[in-house]
PyMOL Python script that loads the backbone (N, CA, C, O; Angstrom):
from pymol import cmd

cmd.read_pdbstr("""\
ATOM      1  N   MET A   1       0.844  -1.182   0.000  1.00  0.00           N
ATOM      2  CA  MET A   1       0.000   0.000   0.000  1.00  0.00           C
ATOM      3  C   MET A   1       0.890   1.247   0.000  1.00  0.00           C
ATOM      4  O   MET A   1       1.802   1.361   0.818  1.00  0.00           O
ATOM      5  N   VAL A   2       0.628   2.155  -0.896  1.00  0.00           N
ATOM      6  CA  VAL A   2       1.391   3.391  -1.000  1.00  0.00           C
ATOM      7  C   VAL A   2       0.854   4.394   0.011  1.00  0.00           C
ATOM      8  O   VAL A   2      -0.354   4.617   0.097  1.00  0.00           O
ATOM      9  N   GLN A   3       1.753   4.993   0.769  1.00  0.00           N
ATOM     10  CA  GLN A   3       1.329   6.031   1.709  1.00  0.00           C
ATOM     11  C   GLN A   3       1.366   7.377   0.998  1.00  0.00           C
ATOM     12  O   GLN A   3       2.351   7.731   0.350  1.00  0.00           O
ATOM     13  N   THR A   4       0.278   8.111   1.133  1.00  0.00           N
ATOM     14  CA  THR A   4       0.195   9.459   0.583  1.00  0.00           C
ATOM     15  C   THR A   4      -0.254  10.399   1.691  1.00  0.00           C
ATOM     16  O   THR A   4      -0.829   9.978   2.695  1.00  0.00           O
ATOM     17  N   CYS A   5       0.015  11.652   1.490  1.00  0.00           N
ATOM     18  CA  CYS A   5      -0.343  12.656   2.489  1.00  0.00           C
ATOM     19  C   CYS A   5      -1.798  13.070   2.316  1.00  0.00           C
ATOM     20  O   CYS A   5      -2.279  13.208   1.192  1.00  0.00           O
ATOM     21  N   SER A   6      -2.500  13.269   3.435  1.00  0.00           N
ATOM     22  CA  SER A   6      -3.919  13.638   3.424  1.00  0.00           C
ATOM     23  C   SER A   6      -4.165  15.133   3.294  1.00  0.00           C
ATOM     24  O   SER A   6      -5.316  15.549   3.157  1.00  0.00           O
ATOM     25  N   VAL A   7      -3.124  15.951   3.332  1.00  0.00           N
ATOM     26  CA  VAL A   7      -3.296  17.397   3.237  1.00  0.00           C
ATOM     27  C   VAL A   7      -3.653  17.772   1.800  1.00  0.00           C
ATOM     28  O   VAL A   7      -3.049  17.272   0.851  1.00  0.00           O
ATOM     29  N   ALA A   8      -4.635  18.652   1.649  1.00  0.00           N
ATOM     30  CA  ALA A   8      -5.085  19.079   0.328  1.00  0.00           C
ATOM     31  C   ALA A   8      -3.915  19.573  -0.519  1.00  0.00           C
ATOM     32  O   ALA A   8      -3.077  20.341  -0.048  1.00  0.00           O
ATOM     33  N   PHE A   9      -3.871  19.130  -1.756  1.00  0.00           N
ATOM     34  CA  PHE A   9      -2.889  19.529  -2.759  1.00  0.00           C
ATOM     35  C   PHE A   9      -1.466  19.061  -2.487  1.00  0.00           C
ATOM     36  O   PHE A   9      -0.556  19.422  -3.233  1.00  0.00           O
ATOM     37  N   CYS A  10      -1.246  18.273  -1.446  1.00  0.00           N
ATOM     38  CA  CYS A  10       0.078  17.725  -1.178  1.00  0.00           C
ATOM     39  C   CYS A  10       0.238  16.461  -2.013  1.00  0.00           C
ATOM     40  O   CYS A  10      -0.628  15.585  -1.995  1.00  0.00           O
ATOM     41  N   LYS A  11       1.330  16.368  -2.734  1.00  0.00           N
ATOM     42  CA  LYS A  11       1.576  15.230  -3.627  1.00  0.00           C
ATOM     43  C   LYS A  11       2.595  14.256  -3.041  1.00  0.00           C
ATOM     44  O   LYS A  11       3.075  13.367  -3.744  1.00  0.00           O
ATOM     45  N   SER A  12       2.928  14.414  -1.767  1.00  0.00           N
ATOM     46  CA  SER A  12       3.946  13.570  -1.145  1.00  0.00           C
ATOM     47  C   SER A  12       3.507  12.118  -1.078  1.00  0.00           C
ATOM     48  O   SER A  12       2.358  11.798  -0.769  1.00  0.00           O
ATOM     49  N   ARG A  13       4.471  11.246  -1.380  1.00  0.00           N
ATOM     50  CA  ARG A  13       4.265   9.806  -1.300  1.00  0.00           C
ATOM     51  C   ARG A  13       5.455   9.187  -0.597  1.00  0.00           C
ATOM     52  O   ARG A  13       6.568   9.706  -0.669  1.00  0.00           O
ATOM     53  N   LYS A  14       5.223   8.095   0.070  1.00  0.00           N
ATOM     54  CA  LYS A  14       6.299   7.367   0.744  1.00  0.00           C
ATOM     55  C   LYS A  14       7.188   6.727  -0.317  1.00  0.00           C
ATOM     56  O   LYS A  14       6.713   6.018  -1.204  1.00  0.00           O
ATOM     57  N   THR A  15       8.488   6.993  -0.207  1.00  0.00           N
ATOM     58  CA  THR A  15       9.441   6.409  -1.144  1.00  0.00           C
ATOM     59  C   THR A  15      10.492   5.624  -0.383  1.00  0.00           C
ATOM     60  O   THR A  15      10.587   5.708   0.842  1.00  0.00           O
ATOM     61  N   SER A  16      11.268   4.871  -1.115  1.00  0.00           N
ATOM     62  CA  SER A  16      12.312   4.063  -0.473  1.00  0.00           C
ATOM     63  C   SER A  16      13.455   4.913   0.063  1.00  0.00           C
ATOM     64  O   SER A  16      14.220   4.450   0.910  1.00  0.00           O
ATOM     65  N   SER A  17      13.586   6.154  -0.417  1.00  0.00           N
ATOM     66  CA  SER A  17      14.673   7.017   0.070  1.00  0.00           C
ATOM     67  C   SER A  17      14.473   7.431   1.522  1.00  0.00           C
ATOM     68  O   SER A  17      15.442   7.749   2.211  1.00  0.00           O
ATOM     69  N   GLY A  18      13.237   7.432   1.994  1.00  0.00           N
ATOM     70  CA  GLY A  18      12.963   7.732   3.393  1.00  0.00           C
ATOM     71  C   GLY A  18      13.145   9.184   3.774  1.00  0.00           C
ATOM     72  O   GLY A  18      13.337   9.501   4.948  1.00  0.00           O
ATOM     73  N   ASP A  19      13.086  10.081   2.783  1.00  0.00           N
ATOM     74  CA  ASP A  19      13.243  11.510   3.076  1.00  0.00           C
ATOM     75  C   ASP A  19      12.103  12.064   3.923  1.00  0.00           C
ATOM     76  O   ASP A  19      12.303  12.968   4.735  1.00  0.00           O
ATOM     77  N   LEU A  20      10.925  11.524   3.729  1.00  0.00           N
ATOM     78  CA  LEU A  20       9.747  11.984   4.455  1.00  0.00           C
ATOM     79  C   LEU A  20       9.307  10.937   5.472  1.00  0.00           C
ATOM     80  O   LEU A  20       9.535   9.739   5.308  1.00  0.00           O
ATOM     81  N   HIS A  21       8.677  11.430   6.515  1.00  0.00           N
ATOM     82  CA  HIS A  21       8.037  10.543   7.485  1.00  0.00           C
ATOM     83  C   HIS A  21       6.540  10.793   7.385  1.00  0.00           C
ATOM     84  O   HIS A  21       6.105  11.910   7.102  1.00  0.00           O
ATOM     85  N   PHE A  22       5.767   9.761   7.616  1.00  0.00           N
ATOM     86  CA  PHE A  22       4.312   9.878   7.579  1.00  0.00           C
ATOM     87  C   PHE A  22       3.750   9.539   8.950  1.00  0.00           C
ATOM     88  O   PHE A  22       4.124   8.535   9.557  1.00  0.00           O
ATOM     89  N   PHE A  23       2.845  10.390   9.431  1.00  0.00           N
ATOM     90  CA  PHE A  23       2.304  10.262  10.777  1.00  0.00           C
ATOM     91  C   PHE A  23       0.814   9.984  10.725  1.00  0.00           C
ATOM     92  O   PHE A  23       0.077  10.619   9.971  1.00  0.00           O
ATOM     93  N   SER A  24       0.383   9.041  11.523  1.00  0.00           N
ATOM     94  CA  SER A  24      -1.040   8.702  11.628  1.00  0.00           C
ATOM     95  C   SER A  24      -1.780   9.776  12.410  1.00  0.00           C
ATOM     96  O   SER A  24      -1.221  10.417  13.300  1.00  0.00           O
ATOM     97  N   PHE A  25      -3.023   9.955  12.066  1.00  0.00           N
ATOM     98  CA  PHE A  25      -3.862  10.900  12.800  1.00  0.00           C
ATOM     99  C   PHE A  25      -4.082  10.390  14.218  1.00  0.00           C
ATOM    100  O   PHE A  25      -4.198   9.183  14.433  1.00  0.00           O
ATOM    101  N   PRO A  26      -4.140  11.302  15.189  1.00  0.00           N
ATOM    102  CA  PRO A  26      -4.350  10.901  16.592  1.00  0.00           C
ATOM    103  C   PRO A  26      -5.822  10.576  16.839  1.00  0.00           C
ATOM    104  O   PRO A  26      -6.546  11.356  17.457  1.00  0.00           O
ATOM    105  N   LEU A  27      -6.247   9.431  16.355  1.00  0.00           N
ATOM    106  CA  LEU A  27      -7.667   9.069  16.391  1.00  0.00           C
ATOM    107  C   LEU A  27      -8.232   8.935  17.800  1.00  0.00           C
ATOM    108  O   LEU A  27      -9.440   9.068  17.994  1.00  0.00           O
ATOM    109  N   LYS A  28      -7.387   8.678  18.773  1.00  0.00           N
ATOM    110  CA  LYS A  28      -7.859   8.497  20.153  1.00  0.00           C
ATOM    111  C   LYS A  28      -7.801   9.783  20.982  1.00  0.00           C
ATOM    112  O   LYS A  28      -8.101   9.765  22.175  1.00  0.00           O
ATOM    113  N   ASN A  29      -7.420  10.886  20.361  1.00  0.00           N
ATOM    114  CA  ASN A  29      -7.350  12.174  21.044  1.00  0.00           C
ATOM    115  C   ASN A  29      -8.219  13.163  20.259  1.00  0.00           C
ATOM    116  O   ASN A  29      -7.720  13.826  19.350  1.00  0.00           O
ATOM    117  N   PRO A  30      -9.513  13.272  20.596  1.00  0.00           N
ATOM    118  CA  PRO A  30     -10.455  14.085  19.813  1.00  0.00           C
ATOM    119  C   PRO A  30     -10.038  15.541  19.631  1.00  0.00           C
ATOM    120  O   PRO A  30     -10.233  16.101  18.552  1.00  0.00           O
ATOM    121  N   ASP A  31      -9.475  16.160  20.653  1.00  0.00           N
ATOM    122  CA  ASP A  31      -9.083  17.568  20.535  1.00  0.00           C
ATOM    123  C   ASP A  31      -7.952  17.743  19.528  1.00  0.00           C
ATOM    124  O   ASP A  31      -8.012  18.619  18.665  1.00  0.00           O
ATOM    125  N   LEU A  32      -6.932  16.914  19.640  1.00  0.00           N
ATOM    126  CA  LEU A  32      -5.805  16.988  18.716  1.00  0.00           C
ATOM    127  C   LEU A  32      -6.238  16.558  17.313  1.00  0.00           C
ATOM    128  O   LEU A  32      -5.799  17.136  16.319  1.00  0.00           O
ATOM    129  N   LEU A  33      -7.084  15.563  17.239  1.00  0.00           N
ATOM    130  CA  LEU A  33      -7.581  15.091  15.950  1.00  0.00           C
ATOM    131  C   LEU A  33      -8.289  16.208  15.191  1.00  0.00           C
ATOM    132  O   LEU A  33      -8.080  16.370  13.989  1.00  0.00           O
ATOM    133  N   GLN A  34      -9.109  16.965  15.873  1.00  0.00           N
ATOM    134  CA  GLN A  34      -9.824  18.067  15.235  1.00  0.00           C
ATOM    135  C   GLN A  34      -8.842  19.077  14.645  1.00  0.00           C
ATOM    136  O   GLN A  34      -9.071  19.596  13.553  1.00  0.00           O
ATOM    137  N   HIS A  35      -7.765  19.355  15.350  1.00  0.00           N
ATOM    138  CA  HIS A  35      -6.748  20.293  14.867  1.00  0.00           C
ATOM    139  C   HIS A  35      -6.072  19.746  13.604  1.00  0.00           C
ATOM    140  O   HIS A  35      -5.869  20.476  12.634  1.00  0.00           O
ATOM    141  N   TRP A  36      -5.733  18.479  13.629  1.00  0.00           N
ATOM    142  CA  TRP A  36      -5.087  17.852  12.469  1.00  0.00           C
ATOM    143  C   TRP A  36      -6.019  17.832  11.260  1.00  0.00           C
ATOM    144  O   TRP A  36      -5.593  18.137  10.146  1.00  0.00           O
ATOM    145  N   VAL A  37      -7.284  17.477  11.470  1.00  0.00           N
ATOM    146  CA  VAL A  37      -8.248  17.434  10.372  1.00  0.00           C
ATOM    147  C   VAL A  37      -8.401  18.816   9.772  1.00  0.00           C
ATOM    148  O   VAL A  37      -8.452  18.960   8.550  1.00  0.00           O
ATOM    149  N   SER A  38      -8.475  19.825  10.605  1.00  0.00           N
ATOM    150  CA  SER A  38      -8.567  21.203  10.134  1.00  0.00           C
ATOM    151  C   SER A  38      -7.354  21.571   9.280  1.00  0.00           C
ATOM    152  O   SER A  38      -7.482  22.295   8.293  1.00  0.00           O
ATOM    153  N   ALA A  39      -6.189  21.078   9.659  1.00  0.00           N
ATOM    154  CA  ALA A  39      -4.948  21.385   8.938  1.00  0.00           C
ATOM    155  C   ALA A  39      -4.908  20.755   7.543  1.00  0.00           C
ATOM    156  O   ALA A  39      -4.106  21.176   6.709  1.00  0.00           O
ATOM    157  N   THR A  40      -5.751  19.761   7.272  1.00  0.00           N
ATOM    158  CA  THR A  40      -5.756  19.139   5.944  1.00  0.00           C
ATOM    159  C   THR A  40      -6.370  20.059   4.895  1.00  0.00           C
ATOM    160  O   THR A  40      -6.153  19.865   3.699  1.00  0.00           O
ATOM    161  N   LYS A  41      -7.129  21.050   5.328  1.00  0.00           N
ATOM    162  CA  LYS A  41      -7.799  21.995   4.424  1.00  0.00           C
ATOM    163  C   LYS A  41      -8.769  21.288   3.474  1.00  0.00           C
ATOM    164  O   LYS A  41      -8.964  21.714   2.336  1.00  0.00           O
ATOM    165  N   LYS A  42      -9.370  20.201   3.962  1.00  0.00           N
ATOM    166  CA  LYS A  42     -10.352  19.466   3.166  1.00  0.00           C
ATOM    167  C   LYS A  42     -11.716  19.565   3.833  1.00  0.00           C
ATOM    168  O   LYS A  42     -11.828  19.493   5.057  1.00  0.00           O
ATOM    169  N   ASP A  43     -12.752  19.731   3.015  1.00  0.00           N
ATOM    170  CA  ASP A  43     -14.120  19.716   3.528  1.00  0.00           C
ATOM    171  C   ASP A  43     -14.559  18.266   3.721  1.00  0.00           C
ATOM    172  O   ASP A  43     -14.258  17.402   2.898  1.00  0.00           O
ATOM    173  N   LEU A  44     -15.257  18.014   4.792  1.00  0.00           N
ATOM    174  CA  LEU A  44     -15.815  16.686   5.073  1.00  0.00           C
ATOM    175  C   LEU A  44     -14.783  15.567   5.001  1.00  0.00           C
ATOM    176  O   LEU A  44     -15.019  14.528   4.384  1.00  0.00           O
ATOM    177  N   PHE A  45     -13.644  15.790   5.634  1.00  0.00           N
ATOM    178  CA  PHE A  45     -12.597  14.772   5.690  1.00  0.00           C
ATOM    179  C   PHE A  45     -12.721  13.994   6.992  1.00  0.00           C
ATOM    180  O   PHE A  45     -12.758  14.586   8.071  1.00  0.00           O
ATOM    181  N   PHE A  46     -12.785  12.684   6.896  1.00  0.00           N
ATOM    182  CA  PHE A  46     -12.891  11.817   8.061  1.00  0.00           C
ATOM    183  C   PHE A  46     -11.732  10.820   8.022  1.00  0.00           C
ATOM    184  O   PHE A  46     -11.804   9.825   7.300  1.00  0.00           O
ATOM    185  N   PRO A  47     -10.671  11.069   8.784  1.00  0.00           N
ATOM    186  CA  PRO A  47      -9.513  10.176   8.734  1.00  0.00           C
ATOM    187  C   PRO A  47      -9.813   8.809   9.319  1.00  0.00           C
ATOM    188  O   PRO A  47     -10.668   8.653  10.191  1.00  0.00           O
ATOM    189  N   ASN A  48      -9.084   7.824   8.814  1.00  0.00           N
ATOM    190  CA  ASN A  48      -9.176   6.484   9.372  1.00  0.00           C
ATOM    191  C   ASN A  48      -7.766   6.039   9.777  1.00  0.00           C
ATOM    192  O   ASN A  48      -6.835   6.843   9.741  1.00  0.00           O
ATOM    193  N   ARG A  49      -7.602   4.803  10.151  1.00  0.00           N
ATOM    194  CA  ARG A  49      -6.307   4.369  10.660  1.00  0.00           C
ATOM    195  C   ARG A  49      -5.221   4.362   9.588  1.00  0.00           C
ATOM    196  O   ARG A  49      -4.038   4.274   9.918  1.00  0.00           O
ATOM    197  N   TRP A  50      -5.592   4.453   8.322  1.00  0.00           N
ATOM    198  CA  TRP A  50      -4.605   4.484   7.245  1.00  0.00           C
ATOM    199  C   TRP A  50      -4.278   5.900   6.789  1.00  0.00           C
ATOM    200  O   TRP A  50      -3.336   6.090   6.020  1.00  0.00           O
ATOM    201  N   SER A  51      -5.027   6.891   7.241  1.00  0.00           N
ATOM    202  CA  SER A  51      -4.787   8.287   6.858  1.00  0.00           C
ATOM    203  C   SER A  51      -3.496   8.792   7.492  1.00  0.00           C
ATOM    204  O   SER A  51      -3.213   8.506   8.655  1.00  0.00           O
ATOM    205  N   LYS A  52      -2.715   9.546   6.718  1.00  0.00           N
ATOM    206  CA  LYS A  52      -1.414  10.046   7.185  1.00  0.00           C
ATOM    207  C   LYS A  52      -1.226  11.505   6.792  1.00  0.00           C
ATOM    208  O   LYS A  52      -1.854  12.007   5.859  1.00  0.00           O
ATOM    209  N   ILE A  53      -0.345  12.168   7.530  1.00  0.00           N
ATOM    210  CA  ILE A  53       0.143  13.493   7.162  1.00  0.00           C
ATOM    211  C   ILE A  53       1.659  13.393   7.105  1.00  0.00           C
ATOM    212  O   ILE A  53       2.289  12.835   8.005  1.00  0.00           O
ATOM    213  N   CYS A  54       2.242  13.938   6.038  1.00  0.00           N
ATOM    214  CA  CYS A  54       3.694  13.833   5.881  1.00  0.00           C
ATOM    215  C   CYS A  54       4.422  14.895   6.705  1.00  0.00           C
ATOM    216  O   CYS A  54       3.839  15.890   7.136  1.00  0.00           O
ATOM    217  N   SER A  55       5.693  14.652   6.903  1.00  0.00           N
ATOM    218  CA  SER A  55       6.507  15.524   7.751  1.00  0.00           C
ATOM    219  C   SER A  55       6.713  16.918   7.159  1.00  0.00           C
ATOM    220  O   SER A  55       7.210  17.804   7.855  1.00  0.00           O
ATOM    221  N   ASN A  56       6.346  17.134   5.899  1.00  0.00           N
ATOM    222  CA  ASN A  56       6.448  18.483   5.320  1.00  0.00           C
ATOM    223  C   ASN A  56       5.531  19.478   6.027  1.00  0.00           C
ATOM    224  O   ASN A  56       5.733  20.688   5.922  1.00  0.00           O
ATOM    225  N   HIS A  57       4.541  18.988   6.734  1.00  0.00           N
ATOM    226  CA  HIS A  57       3.544  19.859   7.354  1.00  0.00           C
ATOM    227  C   HIS A  57       3.749  20.019   8.859  1.00  0.00           C
ATOM    228  O   HIS A  57       2.856  20.498   9.558  1.00  0.00           O
ATOM    229  N   PHE A  58       4.910  19.623   9.358  1.00  0.00           N
ATOM    230  CA  PHE A  58       5.223  19.703  10.770  1.00  0.00           C
ATOM    231  C   PHE A  58       6.545  20.414  10.994  1.00  0.00           C
ATOM    232  O   PHE A  58       7.413  20.429  10.121  1.00  0.00           O
ATOM    233  N   LEU A  59       6.688  20.998  12.160  1.00  0.00           N
ATOM    234  CA  LEU A  59       7.948  21.612  12.588  1.00  0.00           C
ATOM    235  C   LEU A  59       8.508  20.808  13.756  1.00  0.00           C
ATOM    236  O   LEU A  59       7.804  20.605  14.745  1.00  0.00           O
ATOM    237  N   PRO A  60       9.758  20.344  13.672  1.00  0.00           N
ATOM    238  CA  PRO A  60      10.302  19.607  14.819  1.00  0.00           C
ATOM    239  C   PRO A  60      10.476  20.557  16.008  1.00  0.00           C
ATOM    240  O   PRO A  60      11.043  21.639  15.856  1.00  0.00           O
ATOM    241  N   ILE A  61      10.001  20.166  17.171  1.00  0.00           N
ATOM    242  CA  ILE A  61      10.139  21.038  18.341  1.00  0.00           C
ATOM    243  C   ILE A  61      10.898  20.395  19.489  1.00  0.00           C
ATOM    244  O   ILE A  61      11.536  21.100  20.270  1.00  0.00           O
ATOM    245  N   ILE A  62      10.848  19.090  19.609  1.00  0.00           N
ATOM    246  CA  ILE A  62      11.532  18.432  20.733  1.00  0.00           C
ATOM    247  C   ILE A  62      12.131  17.122  20.245  1.00  0.00           C
ATOM    248  O   ILE A  62      11.452  16.330  19.592  1.00  0.00           O
ATOM    249  N   ILE A  63      13.385  16.895  20.556  1.00  0.00           N
ATOM    250  CA  ILE A  63      13.971  15.583  20.289  1.00  0.00           C
ATOM    251  C   ILE A  63      14.251  14.942  21.633  1.00  0.00           C
ATOM    252  O   ILE A  63      15.034  15.454  22.432  1.00  0.00           O
ATOM    253  N   ASP A  64      13.610  13.835  21.865  1.00  0.00           N
ATOM    254  CA  ASP A  64      13.761  13.132  23.131  1.00  0.00           C
ATOM    255  C   ASP A  64      14.824  12.057  22.955  1.00  0.00           C
ATOM    256  O   ASP A  64      14.541  10.983  22.422  1.00  0.00           O
ATOM    257  N   ASN A  65      16.050  12.339  23.400  1.00  0.00           N
ATOM    258  CA  ASN A  65      17.166  11.420  23.196  1.00  0.00           C
ATOM    259  C   ASN A  65      17.011  10.126  23.988  1.00  0.00           C
ATOM    260  O   ASN A  65      17.527   9.083  23.585  1.00  0.00           O
ATOM    261  N   LEU A  66      16.315  10.189  25.093  1.00  0.00           N
ATOM    262  CA  LEU A  66      16.165   8.987  25.894  1.00  0.00           C
ATOM    263  C   LEU A  66      15.315   7.931  25.202  1.00  0.00           C
ATOM    264  O   LEU A  66      15.640   6.744  25.215  1.00  0.00           O
ATOM    265  N   LEU A  67      14.221   8.382  24.600  1.00  0.00           N
ATOM    266  CA  LEU A  67      13.310   7.445  23.946  1.00  0.00           C
ATOM    267  C   LEU A  67      13.552   7.353  22.446  1.00  0.00           C
ATOM    268  O   LEU A  67      13.027   6.461  21.780  1.00  0.00           O
ATOM    269  N   GLY A  68      14.347   8.276  21.918  1.00  0.00           N
ATOM    270  CA  GLY A  68      14.589   8.293  20.488  1.00  0.00           C
ATOM    271  C   GLY A  68      13.383   8.748  19.690  1.00  0.00           C
ATOM    272  O   GLY A  68      13.259   8.426  18.508  1.00  0.00           O
ATOM    273  N   ASN A  69      12.490   9.498  20.332  1.00  0.00           N
ATOM    274  CA  ASN A  69      11.292   9.976  19.658  1.00  0.00           C
ATOM    275  C   ASN A  69      11.477  11.405  19.171  1.00  0.00           C
ATOM    276  O   ASN A  69      12.111  12.217  19.845  1.00  0.00           O
ATOM    277  N   LEU A  70      10.939  11.706  18.033  1.00  0.00           N
ATOM    278  CA  LEU A  70      10.937  13.057  17.504  1.00  0.00           C
ATOM    279  C   LEU A  70       9.510  13.561  17.563  1.00  0.00           C
ATOM    280  O   LEU A  70       8.615  12.970  16.959  1.00  0.00           O
ATOM    281  N   TYR A  71       9.292  14.637  18.279  1.00  0.00           N
ATOM    282  CA  TYR A  71       7.948  15.173  18.424  1.00  0.00           C
ATOM    283  C   TYR A  71       7.761  16.330  17.449  1.00  0.00           C
ATOM    284  O   TYR A  71       8.696  17.086  17.183  1.00  0.00           O
ATOM    285  N   PHE A  72       6.568  16.460  16.929  1.00  0.00           N
ATOM    286  CA  PHE A  72       6.292  17.493  15.947  1.00  0.00           C
ATOM    287  C   PHE A  72       5.104  18.331  16.358  1.00  0.00           C
ATOM    288  O   PHE A  72       4.223  17.876  17.088  1.00  0.00           O
ATOM    289  N   LYS A  73       5.090  19.563  15.880  1.00  0.00           N
ATOM    290  CA  LYS A  73       3.972  20.452  16.105  1.00  0.00           C
ATOM    291  C   LYS A  73       3.400  20.801  14.743  1.00  0.00           C
ATOM    292  O   LYS A  73       4.138  21.212  13.848  1.00  0.00           O
ATOM    293  N   ILE A  74       2.107  20.644  14.576  1.00  0.00           N
ATOM    294  CA  ILE A  74       1.472  20.934  13.306  1.00  0.00           C
ATOM    295  C   ILE A  74       1.610  22.418  13.005  1.00  0.00           C
ATOM    296  O   ILE A  74       1.498  23.244  13.910  1.00  0.00           O
ATOM    297  N   GLU A  75       1.849  22.765  11.756  1.00  0.00           N
ATOM    298  CA  GLU A  75       1.998  24.162  11.348  1.00  0.00           C
ATOM    299  C   GLU A  75       0.679  24.898  11.442  1.00  0.00           C
ATOM    300  O   GLU A  75       0.613  26.089  11.137  1.00  0.00           O
TER     301      GLU A  75
END
""", "prot")
cmd.dss("prot")
cmd.show_as("cartoon", "prot")
cmd.util.cbc("prot")
cmd.orient("prot")
């Protein structure tokens, strides 16, 4: 299955080069989910577990060296 970005007019696709990261919508966090859905700039968009947003739409804000996690803030 090819991963594509859910943001309107974004043509990003997952490639083998790994330049982009794709993030799942926070389906279990309604407040954050609403913010992410709004950021897609799509009318009547209902994300599911396969919906993704690519890293082009995020700003890195915290790198957690202990867990190796990179946290992002939606633009």
